[in-house]
C-alpha positions as CSV (number, residue, x, y, z in Angstrom):
1,M,113.4,68.6,129.4
2,S,113.2,65.4,127.4
3,P,112.2,62.3,129.5
4,D,115.0,60.4,127.7
5,F,117.5,63.0,129.0
6,E,116.5,62.2,132.5
7,R,116.5,58.5,131.8
8,F,119.9,58.4,130.3
9,A,121.6,61.1,132.4
10,L,125.2,60.4,133.3
11,P,126.1,60.7,137.0
12,F,127.7,64.1,136.6
13,E,124.6,65.3,134.7
14,E,122.2,64.6,137.6
15,P,122.4,68.0,139.3
16,L,121.4,69.6,136.0
17,V,118.5,67.2,135.7
18,R,117.3,68.1,139.1
19,L,117.5,71.8,138.4
20,E,115.6,71.5,135.1
21,K,112.9,69.5,136.8
22,K,112.6,72.2,139.4
23,L,112.2,74.8,136.5
24,E,109.5,72.7,134.9
25,G,107.7,72.3,138.2
26,L,107.3,76.1,138.7
27,G,104.2,76.1,136.6
28,G,102.1,79.2,136.1
29,S,102.3,80.3,139.7
30,A,105.9,81.5,139.4
31,S,106.7,85.0,138.3
32,K,108.6,85.8,135.1
33,D,111.5,87.0,137.3
34,Q,111.6,83.7,139.2
35,K,111.7,81.7,135.9
36,R,114.3,83.9,134.4
37,R,116.6,83.5,137.5
38,L,116.2,79.7,137.4
39,E,116.8,79.6,133.7
40,E,120.0,81.5,134.2
41,K,121.1,79.0,136.9
42,V,120.4,76.1,134.5
43,K,122.6,77.7,131.8
44,E,125.3,78.5,134.3
45,L,125.3,74.9,135.7
46,E,125.2,73.6,132.2
47,R,128.4,75.5,131.3
48,K,130.1,74.4,134.5
49,I,129.3,70.7,134.2
50,Y,130.4,70.3,130.6
51,K,133.5,72.5,130.8
52,D,134.9,70.8,133.9
53,I,134.9,67.0,133.2
54,S,137.6,64.3,133.3
55,P,138.8,62.4,130.2
56,W,136.7,59.4,131.3
57,E,133.6,61.5,131.5
58,E,134.5,62.8,128.0
59,V,134.4,59.1,126.9
60,Q,131.0,58.7,128.5
61,L,129.7,61.8,126.7
62,A,131.1,60.6,123.4
63,R,129.1,57.3,123.9
64,H,126.0,59.0,125.3
65,P,122.9,57.0,124.1
66,L,121.2,60.3,122.9
67,R,124.3,61.7,121.2
68,P,123.5,62.5,117.5
69,T,124.7,59.9,115.1
70,T,125.8,60.4,111.4
71,K,122.3,59.7,110.2
72,D,120.8,62.2,112.7
73,Y,123.1,64.9,111.4
74,I,122.3,64.0,107.8
75,D,118.6,64.2,108.5
76,L,119.0,67.6,110.3
77,M,121.4,69.2,107.8
78,C,120.5,68.1,104.4
79,D,117.7,69.1,102.0
80,E,118.2,65.9,100.1
81,F,120.1,62.7,100.7
82,E,120.3,59.6,98.4
83,E,121.9,56.7,100.2
84,L,124.1,54.4,98.2
85,H,124.7,50.8,99.1
86,G,127.2,47.9,98.8
87,D,130.9,47.4,98.1
88,R,130.2,45.6,94.8
89,N,132.1,42.7,96.1
90,F,130.4,41.0,99.1
91,M,127.6,42.8,100.8
92,D,126.2,46.2,102.1
93,D,127.7,46.9,105.5
94,K,125.2,49.0,107.5
95,A,127.8,50.2,109.9
96,I,128.8,52.6,107.2
97,I,126.3,55.0,105.7
98,G,127.0,57.1,102.6
99,G,125.6,58.9,99.6
100,I,125.0,62.1,97.7
101,A,123.5,65.0,99.6
102,K,122.4,68.6,98.9
103,M,122.8,71.4,101.4
104,G,121.0,74.3,99.7
105,E,122.6,74.6,96.3
106,R,125.7,72.6,97.4
107,S,126.1,69.0,96.3
108,L,128.5,66.7,98.1
109,F,129.1,63.2,99.3
110,L,128.5,62.4,103.0
111,I,130.0,59.2,104.4
112,G,130.3,58.0,108.0
113,H,130.0,55.4,110.7
114,E,126.4,54.8,111.9
115,K,125.8,53.2,115.3
116,G,122.0,53.3,115.2
117,R,119.6,54.5,117.9
118,T,117.4,51.6,119.0
119,T,118.6,48.2,120.2
120,K,117.4,46.7,116.9
121,Q,119.2,49.3,114.8
122,K,122.4,49.0,116.9
123,I,122.5,45.2,116.3
124,E,121.7,45.7,112.6
125,R,124.5,48.3,112.2
126,N,126.9,46.3,114.5
127,F,127.2,49.3,116.8
128,G,129.1,51.3,114.1
129,M,131.9,48.7,113.9
130,A,132.6,48.3,110.2
131,S,133.7,45.1,108.4
132,P,135.9,45.1,105.3
133,E,132.8,45.6,103.2
134,G,132.1,48.9,105.0
135,F,135.5,50.3,104.3
136,R,135.4,49.1,100.7
137,K,132.0,50.8,100.3
138,S,133.3,54.0,101.7
139,L,136.3,53.9,99.3
140,R,133.9,53.2,96.4
141,L,131.8,56.2,97.3
142,M,134.9,58.4,97.6
143,R,136.1,57.4,94.1
144,M,132.6,58.2,92.8
145,A,132.8,61.6,94.4
146,E,136.2,62.1,92.8
147,K,134.7,61.1,89.4
148,F,132.0,63.8,89.7
149,S,134.4,66.4,91.3
150,L,132.3,66.6,94.4
151,P,133.7,67.3,97.9
152,I,133.6,64.6,100.6
153,V,132.6,64.9,104.2
154,L,133.5,62.0,106.5
155,F,131.8,61.5,109.9
156,V,133.8,59.4,112.4
157,D,131.9,57.7,115.2
158,T,133.0,54.1,116.0
159,P,134.5,52.1,118.9
160,G,136.8,50.5,116.2
161,A,136.8,48.2,113.2
162,Y,134.8,44.9,113.8
163,P,137.3,42.3,115.2
164,G,135.3,39.2,114.2
165,V,136.9,36.2,112.6
166,G,134.8,36.6,109.4
167,A,136.0,40.2,109.1
168,E,139.6,39.1,109.4
169,E,139.2,36.3,106.9
170,R,137.8,38.8,104.4
171,G,140.8,41.1,104.7
172,Q,140.0,43.7,107.4
173,P,143.6,45.0,107.7
174,Q,144.0,45.2,103.9
175,A,140.7,47.1,103.6
176,I,141.7,49.7,106.2
177,A,145.2,50.0,104.6
178,E,143.7,50.5,101.2
179,N,141.6,53.4,102.4
180,L,144.6,55.0,104.1
181,K,146.7,54.7,100.9
182,S,143.9,56.0,98.7
183,F,143.3,59.1,100.7
184,F,146.5,60.6,99.3
185,D,145.5,60.4,95.6
186,I,141.8,61.4,95.8
187,E,141.6,64.7,93.9
188,T,138.7,66.3,95.6
189,P,138.3,68.1,98.9
190,I,138.0,65.9,102.0
191,L,136.7,67.2,105.3
192,V,136.7,65.0,108.4
193,L,134.4,65.5,111.4
194,I,135.0,63.3,114.5
195,I,131.5,63.5,116.1
196,G,131.7,60.8,118.8
197,E,134.1,58.0,119.3
198,G,137.2,57.9,117.2
199,G,138.4,54.4,118.0
200,S,141.6,52.8,116.6
201,G,142.0,51.8,112.9
202,G,138.3,51.7,112.3
203,A,138.2,55.5,112.9
204,L,141.4,56.2,111.0
205,A,140.1,54.5,107.9
206,L,137.7,57.4,107.5
207,A,139.7,60.1,109.2
208,V,142.4,61.3,106.7
209,G,141.4,64.6,105.1
210,D,142.5,68.1,104.2
211,R,140.9,69.4,107.3
212,V,140.0,67.4,110.5
213,Y,137.8,68.7,113.2
214,M,136.6,67.2,116.5
215,M,133.4,68.0,118.3
216,E,134.2,69.3,121.8
217,H,133.2,66.1,123.6
218,A,134.4,63.6,121.0
219,V,137.4,61.3,121.7
220,Y,140.1,60.0,119.3
221,S,142.5,57.3,120.3
222,V,144.5,54.3,119.1
223,I,142.6,52.0,121.5
224,S,139.6,52.2,123.9
225,P,140.3,53.0,127.6
226,E,138.9,49.5,128.4
227,G,141.2,47.8,125.9
228,C,144.2,49.7,127.2
229,A,143.3,48.9,130.8
230,A,142.9,45.2,129.9
231,I,146.4,45.1,128.3
232,L,148.3,47.2,130.9
233,W,146.5,46.3,134.2
234,K,144.4,43.2,133.3
235,S,141.4,45.0,134.7
236,K,138.6,47.1,133.1
237,E,138.3,49.0,136.4
238,K,141.4,50.9,135.4
239,A,139.6,52.4,132.3
240,P,139.3,55.9,133.9
241,Q,143.1,55.9,134.5
242,A,143.7,54.6,131.0
243,A,141.5,57.4,129.5
244,E,143.7,60.0,131.4
245,S,146.9,58.5,130.0
246,L,145.7,58.1,126.4
247,R,145.3,61.9,126.0
248,L,142.2,61.3,123.8
249,T,140.2,64.5,124.3
250,S,139.7,67.1,121.7
251,K,142.0,69.5,123.6
252,D,144.7,66.9,123.7
253,C,144.4,66.1,120.0
254,L,144.5,69.8,119.1
255,E,147.6,70.3,121.2
256,F,149.3,67.3,119.5
257,G,148.4,68.7,116.0
258,V,146.3,65.6,115.2
259,I,143.3,67.8,114.4
260,D,142.8,71.3,112.9
261,G,140.2,72.6,115.3
262,I,137.5,71.9,117.9
263,I,133.8,72.4,117.4
264,E,132.3,73.8,120.6
265,E,129.0,72.0,121.3
266,V,125.8,74.0,121.6
267,S,124.0,73.8,125.0
268,G,126.9,72.2,126.7
269,A,126.7,68.8,124.9
270,A,125.5,67.6,121.5
271,H,122.7,65.4,122.9
272,R,121.1,68.4,124.6
273,N,120.5,70.3,121.4
274,P,120.9,68.1,118.2
275,Q,119.4,70.8,115.9
276,G,121.7,73.5,117.2
277,N,124.7,71.4,116.8
278,A,123.7,70.3,113.3
279,D,123.3,73.9,112.3
280,K,126.8,74.6,113.6
281,L,128.2,71.6,111.7
282,K,126.5,72.7,108.5
283,G,128.0,76.1,108.7
284,L,131.4,74.7,109.2
285,I,131.0,72.2,106.4
286,L,130.0,74.9,103.9
287,K,132.7,77.3,105.0
288,E,135.6,74.7,104.9
289,I,134.5,73.1,101.6
290,G,134.2,76.5,100.0
291,E,137.8,77.3,101.0
292,L,139.1,73.9,99.9
293,E,137.5,74.2,96.5
294,L,139.6,77.2,95.7
295,M,142.6,74.9,95.6
296,T,143.6,72.9,92.5
297,P,143.7,69.1,92.7
298,E,147.5,69.3,92.7
299,E,147.6,71.8,95.5
300,L,145.1,69.7,97.5
301,L,147.2,66.5,97.2
302,A,150.5,68.3,98.0
303,A,149.0,70.0,101.1
304,R,147.4,66.8,102.3
305,E,150.6,64.9,102.0
306,K,152.6,67.6,103.8
307,K,150.0,67.8,106.6
308,Y,150.4,64.1,107.5
309,I,154.1,63.8,107.0
310,G,154.5,66.7,109.4
311,M,152.6,65.0,112.2
312,G,154.5,63.6,115.2
313,I,157.9,64.1,116.7
314,F,160.7,61.6,116.0
315,K,163.9,61.1,118.0
316,A,166.9,59.2,116.6
């Protein structure tokens, strides 16, 4: 067991931590049968803990300090990755990472929010909250992918777009709107993977595609539970209740038709087995992109438009 896993364990993960410490403490004196039985108990408890959690606990898992970020997945999945920088207008927003990648013989563009791992990195990347420059950079890279007829994979993991005064002054709403509009005329396959937090317009600006998948313990919502609680109840203490009402889990999103599928996380949760989850994501990416590339640009655009027009239920 990683020391970091014990250090950052969430309250509902603590029984699993204790059992794993017990397994590690057996040492050489224990028989193979004893170890096997305890290993089975660990796996059974792991399944139980991560399958039976509340929406608020799902939010906590989506924000887990050890949860793999976009950069982690790029490092684990790609044979090569050349990061590209800047929006060619103002600056390079480090909250968005993107570039050309190779997975085996497959070339593609990978673009996503990046929260960072250490405190220094999180500050440098603004905790994954993009400014207008980040959204303009992502759109520039998507246009480049279109120019070279390469598929696009978008990784979504952000609390939301950066709400600072400077971002608003430089056209934050317009930058997000321009991304949303442009998604419907980009003539190359687009696959969206919601890997952690999918918060508000900052998430949506990178979340329109031909196929949209959520990791099992990711969340996707118009507002954070804390933001919702502050508006409705004037108290952040109501965040768990807000999380329940927002219907932000992967199961909820699949039920509503907002996403196309759920990626079950290996070893119960992504932070417990980053490589295993990266391998699973890589397999999904290669499969989905392979299928989407069989469609002509005209077919892609028509299906994409139909997909989003068909979302939601309207009553007169």
